[in-house]
C-alpha positions as CSV (number, residue, x, y, z in Angstrom):
1,M,14.7,94.9,-5.6
2,K,15.1,95.8,-9.2
3,R,14.8,99.3,-10.3
4,I,13.0,100.2,-13.5
5,L,13.2,103.4,-15.3
6,V,9.7,104.6,-17.2
7,V,10.3,107.2,-20.2
8,E,6.8,108.4,-20.9
9,D,5.8,112.2,-21.6
10,E,2.0,111.5,-21.0
11,E,1.9,111.9,-17.5
12,K,-1.3,110.1,-16.8
13,L,0.1,106.8,-18.8
14,R,3.4,107.4,-16.7
15,R,1.5,107.2,-13.2
16,V,-0.4,104.1,-14.1
17,I,2.8,102.2,-15.1
18,E,4.4,103.4,-12.0
19,L,1.4,102.0,-9.8
20,Q,1.4,99.0,-11.4
21,L,5.2,98.3,-11.0
22,T,5.4,99.5,-7.4
23,A,2.8,97.1,-6.7
24,A,4.5,94.1,-8.2
25,G,7.6,94.8,-6.0
26,F,9.8,96.9,-8.3
27,E,11.6,100.2,-7.5
28,V,10.2,103.1,-10.1
29,E,12.0,105.8,-11.5
30,K,10.3,108.2,-14.3
31,A,11.5,110.5,-16.7
32,G,9.3,112.5,-19.2
33,S,11.8,113.1,-21.8
34,A,15.0,111.2,-23.2
35,E,17.6,114.0,-22.0
36,E,16.3,113.5,-18.5
37,A,16.2,109.8,-18.7
38,L,19.9,109.6,-19.8
39,K,20.6,110.9,-16.1
40,L,19.2,108.0,-14.9
41,V,19.7,104.8,-16.9
42,D,23.1,103.6,-15.4
43,R,21.1,103.1,-12.2
44,A,18.3,101.0,-14.1
45,D,17.7,97.4,-14.2
46,L,15.5,97.8,-17.0
47,I,14.3,100.9,-19.4
48,L,10.7,101.2,-20.6
49,T,10.4,103.7,-23.0
50,D,7.9,105.4,-25.3
51,L,9.1,105.5,-29.1
52,K,7.5,109.2,-29.7
53,L,9.2,111.6,-27.2
54,P,9.6,115.3,-27.1
55,G,13.0,116.5,-28.4
56,M,15.3,112.9,-28.7
57,D,12.9,110.3,-29.7
58,G,13.0,106.6,-28.3
59,L,15.2,105.2,-31.0
60,E,18.0,107.7,-30.3
61,L,17.4,107.3,-26.5
62,L,18.3,103.7,-27.2
63,A,21.3,104.5,-29.2
64,A,22.7,106.8,-26.7
65,I,22.1,104.0,-24.1
66,R,24.0,101.0,-26.3
67,R,26.7,103.7,-26.9
68,Q,27.2,103.4,-23.0
69,N,27.8,99.8,-23.3
70,M,24.9,99.2,-20.9
71,Q,23.6,96.2,-20.6
72,S,20.3,96.8,-19.3
73,P,17.2,95.6,-21.4
74,V,15.2,98.4,-23.4
75,V,11.4,97.6,-24.0
76,V,9.7,100.3,-26.2
77,M,6.2,101.3,-26.3
78,T,4.5,102.2,-29.4
79,A,1.3,103.2,-31.0
80,F,-0.1,100.5,-33.5
81,G,0.5,102.4,-36.6
82,S,4.3,102.6,-35.6
83,I,5.1,98.8,-35.5
84,E,7.5,99.4,-38.2
85,V,9.7,101.7,-35.9
86,A,9.0,99.1,-33.3
87,V,10.9,96.7,-35.6
88,Q,13.7,98.9,-36.3
89,A,13.8,99.3,-32.5
90,M,14.2,95.4,-32.3
91,K,17.0,95.7,-34.9
92,S,18.9,98.5,-32.9
93,G,19.1,96.1,-29.5
94,A,15.6,96.5,-27.9
95,A,14.6,93.7,-25.9
96,D,11.1,93.7,-26.9
97,F,8.0,96.0,-27.7
98,L,4.6,97.0,-26.7
99,L,2.0,98.1,-28.7
100,K,-0.5,100.7,-27.2
101,P,-3.0,100.2,-25.8
102,F,-1.8,97.2,-23.7
103,S,-3.0,95.4,-20.6
104,L,-1.3,95.8,-17.2
105,D,-0.9,92.0,-17.6
106,H,0.8,92.1,-20.7
107,L,3.1,94.7,-19.7
108,M,4.1,92.8,-16.4
109,A,4.5,89.7,-18.7
110,V,7.1,91.0,-21.0
111,I,9.0,93.0,-18.3
112,H,9.4,89.6,-16.4
113,K,10.5,88.0,-19.6
114,A,13.1,90.7,-20.5
115,L,14.5,90.6,-16.8
116,E,14.6,86.6,-16.9
117,V,16.7,86.8,-20.4
118,R,18.9,89.6,-18.7
119,A,19.7,87.1,-15.8
120,L,20.2,84.3,-17.9
121,R,22.6,86.4,-20.0
122,D,24.4,87.9,-16.8
123,E,24.9,84.1,-15.6
124,N,26.0,82.8,-18.8
125,R,28.8,85.5,-18.5
126,Q,29.8,85.0,-15.3
127,L,30.2,81.0,-15.9
128,R,32.3,82.0,-19.0
129,E,34.2,84.3,-16.8
130,E,34.6,81.3,-14.2
131,L,35.8,78.7,-16.9
132,G,38.3,81.4,-18.5
133,R,39.6,81.6,-15.0
134,R,39.9,77.8,-14.5
135,Y,42.1,77.7,-17.5
136,E,44.5,80.4,-16.6
137,F,48.2,79.3,-16.1
138,D,48.4,79.6,-12.4
139,N,45.4,76.8,-12.3
140,I,47.3,74.7,-14.6
141,I,49.7,73.2,-12.4
142,G,53.6,72.7,-13.7
143,R,56.6,74.0,-12.5
144,S,58.9,72.1,-14.5
145,S,60.9,73.4,-17.2
146,A,58.9,71.2,-19.8
147,M,55.7,72.8,-18.6
148,Q,57.0,76.3,-18.6
149,E,58.0,76.0,-22.3
150,I,54.4,74.9,-22.8
151,F,52.9,77.7,-21.3
152,A,55.3,79.8,-22.9
153,T,54.3,78.6,-26.2
154,I,50.6,78.8,-25.6
155,Q,51.0,82.5,-24.9
156,R,52.5,83.0,-28.4
157,V,50.3,80.6,-30.3
158,A,46.7,81.4,-28.4
159,P,45.9,84.7,-30.2
160,T,46.4,83.4,-33.4
161,R,44.5,81.3,-35.7
162,A,47.1,78.6,-36.1
163,T,46.2,75.0,-35.8
164,V,47.6,73.1,-32.8
165,L,49.0,69.5,-32.3
166,L,49.0,68.2,-29.0
167,A,51.0,64.7,-28.8
168,G,51.4,63.1,-25.4
169,E,50.4,59.7,-23.7
170,S,46.6,59.2,-22.1
171,G,46.2,61.5,-19.0
172,V,48.9,64.0,-19.3
173,G,46.5,66.9,-19.9
174,K,46.0,67.6,-23.5
175,D,42.2,68.3,-23.0
176,L,43.0,71.1,-20.5
177,I,46.0,72.7,-22.6
178,A,43.6,72.7,-25.7
179,R,41.0,74.3,-23.6
180,A,44.0,76.7,-22.4
181,I,44.7,77.5,-25.7
182,H,40.7,78.6,-26.7
183,F,40.4,80.6,-23.3
184,H,43.5,82.6,-24.1
185,S,42.3,83.5,-27.7
186,P,40.0,86.0,-29.2
187,R,37.6,83.2,-29.6
188,R,37.4,82.9,-26.1
189,D,33.6,83.9,-26.0
190,R,32.5,81.6,-28.7
191,P,31.8,77.7,-28.7
192,F,34.6,75.2,-27.9
193,V,33.5,71.6,-29.3
194,K,35.3,69.1,-28.2
195,I,34.9,65.6,-30.7
196,N,36.2,62.7,-29.2
197,C,37.3,60.5,-32.4
198,T,37.2,57.3,-30.7
199,A,34.0,57.7,-29.4
200,I,32.0,58.2,-32.6
201,P,31.4,54.9,-34.6
202,E,33.2,55.2,-38.1
203,N,29.7,54.9,-40.2
204,L,28.4,57.7,-37.8
205,M,31.3,60.0,-37.9
206,E,31.0,61.9,-41.2
207,S,27.1,62.8,-40.6
208,E,28.5,63.7,-36.8
209,L,31.4,66.0,-37.6
210,F,29.7,67.5,-41.2
211,G,26.1,67.1,-40.4
212,Y,23.2,65.8,-42.6
213,E,20.0,66.9,-44.8
214,K,16.8,65.5,-44.1
215,G,16.5,62.1,-46.2
216,A,20.1,61.7,-46.4
217,F,19.6,58.1,-44.9
218,T,17.2,56.1,-43.5
219,G,16.0,57.8,-39.8
220,A,16.9,61.2,-41.1
221,N,13.5,62.8,-40.6
222,T,14.9,66.5,-40.2
223,S,18.3,68.4,-41.0
224,K,21.2,68.7,-38.6
225,P,23.9,70.6,-38.3
226,G,27.3,68.7,-37.5
227,K,30.1,69.8,-35.1
228,F,31.9,71.7,-36.8
229,E,28.7,74.1,-37.9
230,Q,28.3,74.1,-34.0
231,A,31.6,75.4,-33.6
232,D,31.5,78.0,-36.3
233,T,33.7,81.4,-35.1
234,G,35.3,78.9,-32.4
235,T,37.2,76.2,-31.9
236,V,37.2,72.5,-32.7
237,F,39.0,70.0,-30.5
238,L,40.0,67.0,-32.2
239,D,40.8,64.4,-29.5
240,E,42.6,61.5,-30.9
241,I,43.1,62.6,-34.3
242,G,45.1,59.4,-35.3
243,D,42.0,57.1,-34.8
244,V,40.0,59.3,-37.8
245,P,39.2,56.9,-40.7
246,P,40.7,57.7,-44.3
247,S,37.5,58.4,-46.0
248,I,37.2,61.3,-43.0
249,Q,40.6,62.2,-43.1
250,V,40.0,63.5,-46.7
251,K,37.4,65.9,-45.6
252,L,39.1,67.3,-42.5
253,L,41.7,68.2,-44.9
254,R,39.4,70.3,-47.0
255,I,38.1,72.0,-43.7
256,L,41.7,72.9,-42.8
257,Q,42.6,74.0,-45.9
258,E,39.6,75.6,-47.6
259,R,37.3,76.3,-44.8
260,E,34.4,74.5,-46.2
261,F,32.4,71.1,-46.3
262,E,29.0,69.9,-47.5
263,R,26.3,68.1,-45.5
264,L,25.9,64.5,-46.0
265,G,23.1,64.3,-48.6
266,S,23.7,67.8,-49.9
267,N,25.3,69.6,-52.7
268,K,25.5,72.9,-51.4
269,T,28.9,74.0,-50.0
270,R,29.0,75.8,-46.5
271,H,31.8,77.9,-45.3
272,I,32.8,77.9,-41.8
273,D,35.3,80.0,-39.6
274,V,37.1,77.4,-36.8
275,R,40.2,77.0,-35.1
276,V,41.5,73.4,-35.0
277,I,43.3,72.1,-32.1
278,A,44.0,68.1,-32.6
279,A,45.4,65.8,-30.0
280,T,47.0,62.1,-30.3
281,N,48.6,59.8,-28.1
282,Q,49.7,57.9,-31.3
283,D,53.0,58.1,-33.1
284,L,51.5,59.7,-36.2
285,R,54.9,59.5,-37.9
286,A,54.5,55.6,-37.6
287,A,51.0,55.7,-38.9
288,L,52.4,57.9,-42.0
289,E,54.9,55.2,-42.9
290,Q,52.3,52.1,-42.4
291,G,49.9,54.5,-44.7
292,S,47.1,54.5,-42.1
293,F,47.1,58.4,-41.7
294,R,47.6,61.0,-44.8
295,E,50.8,62.8,-45.2
296,D,49.0,66.0,-46.5
297,L,46.7,66.2,-43.3
298,Y,49.5,65.4,-41.0
299,Y,51.5,68.5,-41.8
300,R,48.2,70.9,-42.0
301,L,47.6,69.6,-38.5
302,N,51.4,69.9,-37.3
303,V,51.7,73.7,-37.8
304,V,52.4,73.9,-34.2
305,P,53.3,71.0,-32.4
306,I,53.1,70.7,-28.8
307,D,54.8,67.6,-26.9
308,I,53.5,66.9,-23.4
309,V,55.9,65.1,-21.8
310,P,54.7,62.2,-19.1
311,L,54.6,62.8,-15.5
312,R,57.2,60.2,-14.9
313,E,59.7,62.5,-16.6
314,R,58.7,65.7,-14.6
315,V,58.8,64.3,-11.1
316,Q,59.0,67.7,-9.7
317,D,55.8,68.7,-10.6
318,I,54.2,65.6,-8.6
319,P,54.4,67.5,-5.4
320,F,52.5,70.7,-6.5
321,L,49.8,68.8,-8.4
322,A,49.3,66.3,-5.5
323,E,48.6,69.3,-3.0
324,H,46.5,70.7,-5.3
325,F,44.1,67.3,-5.6
326,L,44.5,67.1,-2.1
327,H,42.8,70.5,-1.5
328,K,40.3,70.4,-4.3
329,Y,38.9,66.8,-3.0
330,A,39.2,67.9,0.8
331,A,37.2,70.6,-0.1
332,E,35.0,68.7,-2.0
333,T,34.0,65.9,0.8
334,G,34.3,68.1,3.8
335,N,37.3,65.9,4.9
336,K,39.7,68.0,7.1
337,I,42.8,66.8,5.6
338,E,45.6,69.3,5.2
339,S,48.8,67.7,3.6
340,I,50.6,64.7,2.7
341,T,53.6,63.4,4.7
342,P,56.8,63.5,3.4
343,A,56.9,59.5,3.2
344,A,53.6,59.2,1.2
345,M,55.0,62.0,-1.1
346,N,58.1,59.7,-1.7
347,K,55.9,57.0,-2.8
348,L,54.1,59.0,-5.3
349,A,57.5,60.3,-7.0
350,A,58.9,56.7,-6.9
351,Y,56.0,55.5,-9.0
352,H,56.0,55.3,-12.6
353,W,52.6,56.6,-13.3
354,P,51.6,55.0,-16.6
355,G,48.2,57.1,-16.2
356,N,49.9,60.3,-15.9
357,V,48.1,63.4,-14.1
358,R,44.7,61.6,-14.4
359,E,45.9,58.6,-12.4
360,L,47.7,60.8,-9.8
361,E,44.1,62.6,-9.4
362,N,42.4,59.7,-8.9
363,V,44.9,58.3,-6.2
364,I,44.9,61.2,-4.0
365,E,40.8,61.1,-4.6
366,R,40.7,57.9,-3.3
367,G,43.2,58.7,-0.5
368,V,41.0,61.7,0.7
369,V,38.1,59.8,0.9
370,M,39.5,57.1,2.8
371,C,41.9,58.7,5.0
372,A,41.1,58.9,8.6
373,G,43.4,61.4,10.2
374,D,44.4,65.3,8.8
375,R,47.2,64.1,7.0
376,L,47.7,61.7,3.8
377,D,50.1,59.2,4.8
378,V,51.6,56.0,3.0
379,A,49.0,53.6,3.9
380,D,46.3,55.9,2.2
381,I,48.3,55.9,-0.9
382,K,46.9,52.9,-3.2
383,L,48.8,52.5,-6.0
384,D,47.9,49.8,-8.7
385,S,50.9,48.2,-9.3
386,A,54.5,48.3,-8.0
387,P,57.0,51.0,-9.5
388,R,58.7,50.3,-12.8
389,P,62.2,49.7,-12.1
390,R,64.2,52.4,-14.0
391,A,67.2,51.5,-16.5
392,S,70.4,52.1,-15.1
393,A,72.8,54.5,-16.7
394,G,74.8,52.9,-19.3
395,E,72.7,49.8,-19.7
396,F,72.1,50.8,-23.5
397,S,74.2,53.5,-25.7
398,L,74.4,54.6,-29.2
399,P,77.8,54.3,-31.1
400,A,80.0,57.3,-30.2
401,G,79.5,60.1,-32.6
402,M,76.1,58.2,-34.2
403,T,72.8,59.9,-33.7
404,L,69.6,57.7,-33.5
405,D,68.6,58.6,-36.7
406,Q,71.9,57.6,-38.1
407,Y,72.3,54.3,-36.1
408,E,68.6,53.5,-37.7
409,Q,69.7,54.2,-41.2
410,E,72.7,52.1,-40.6
411,I,70.6,49.2,-39.3
412,I,68.3,49.8,-42.5
413,R,71.2,49.8,-45.0
414,E,73.0,46.4,-43.5
415,T,69.6,44.7,-43.5
416,V,69.0,45.6,-47.5
417,K,72.6,44.6,-47.9
418,R,72.1,41.2,-46.2
419,T,69.0,40.8,-48.2
420,E,70.1,41.7,-51.5
421,G,67.9,44.6,-52.1
422,N,64.7,42.4,-51.5
423,K,62.5,45.1,-49.6
424,S,59.9,42.2,-48.7
425,E,62.6,40.4,-47.0
426,A,64.4,43.3,-45.4
427,A,60.9,44.6,-44.2
428,R,60.2,41.0,-42.5
429,L,63.5,41.1,-40.8
430,L,63.1,44.5,-39.4
431,G,59.5,44.2,-38.1
432,L,58.3,46.9,-40.6
433,T,55.5,46.9,-43.4
434,R,57.0,46.9,-46.8
435,N,55.2,50.6,-47.1
436,A,57.1,51.6,-44.1
437,L,60.2,50.2,-45.3
438,R,59.9,51.9,-48.7
439,Y,58.9,55.4,-47.1
440,R,62.3,55.0,-44.6
441,L,64.3,54.4,-48.1
442,A,62.9,57.4,-49.9
443,Q,63.7,59.5,-46.8
444,M,67.3,58.0,-46.9
445,G,67.8,58.4,-50.8
446,M,67.9,54.7,-51.3
447,E,64.5,54.4,-53.1
448,T,65.9,55.0,-56.5
449,E,69.1,53.5,-56.0
450,G,70.2,50.5,-58.2
451,G,70.4,46.9,-56.8
452,I,67.1,47.3,-54.7
453,A,65.0,44.6,-55.8
454,D,61.1,45.8,-56.3
455,K,59.8,42.8,-54.2
């Protein structure tokens, strides 16, 4: 039963409101002054107060309630001639106002509306808290040293607004890490907008990301904000950033550098405050060499790089992940499965997991659904292919005392020497594009050396 505090110095009106609210199923407490009401506000689900009161007035009461950080909605009552004061009260945090004289039906409608809005806000806050707990470190499974290092990086970078670039194969959990960064940041209560760059057609990407004005193109009957505007004061997660076309890369660079953009069909510059987290399963350095990704955008994104290692390289995490997914889907399906047999766990550990954590989750979910006993066994673990054979130690090794970069540069030098400096021929033999070879030669300081034919 909701409790309503009625603050009204006119006794007859206070009594009428009390009878109406009691008949509607509310508990009612009454006060004839703001000073008396302040002793009761902490117990009220809603406060209904007159603005004109003896001593402290209704606006001062409202300010005192807000100073106590109370979330209870306040509905103010005022005479028609004091509507300016009612507007001021709304600006100060009142949920609604009633102009005297008012009907009892109107009173009930305003009260029900204010309580519904509060219920929605409480529910929204609860959902945000639950969502935040979901991305606590305890709920992100990873006992390996590689994952512990990632957690430490998240703790350091989350409180800042630094741009983060997540790299890793599909299914390693880049989305989970991005959300963890957001929910451990000061922006946790602000929007988190995920943009899947592969899911948006190239001809629609600009309007989706930056919005458009009415009449910007056929069918643009109204103006529409883009994803970046929707994320203002929050976080934008650009998934698969490597698939963004060059024309959009220029606009993203401006967002990162200047925090400004224009909608499609508009000359008005808009400023936003967003934190950008990007993710890719591609080798962006190779894309740089091939000329498909802007170098300046890469360095703007790569402020804090986080490489998420594939599951096959952190086998020690598999038992913890498998147990986590087992309990999750056993609870969802109602199956009384308690554990995984050692043989089944060995089978999971021996598999190469091309789909990483996402594939492991799917395998466990399928096993839980099909399992007839109380333990997942080998027969319940259905894998898509046989384990990939691992290369034996010593099958390939670099020349003694030489790093991989040095070995690569030596191969390039020998190839250029063999082709007598013909870049086109050398690129063909190396399996590179001509621009990629020029990029590597420039890094090696050979681009300006004599004897290399510009062919």
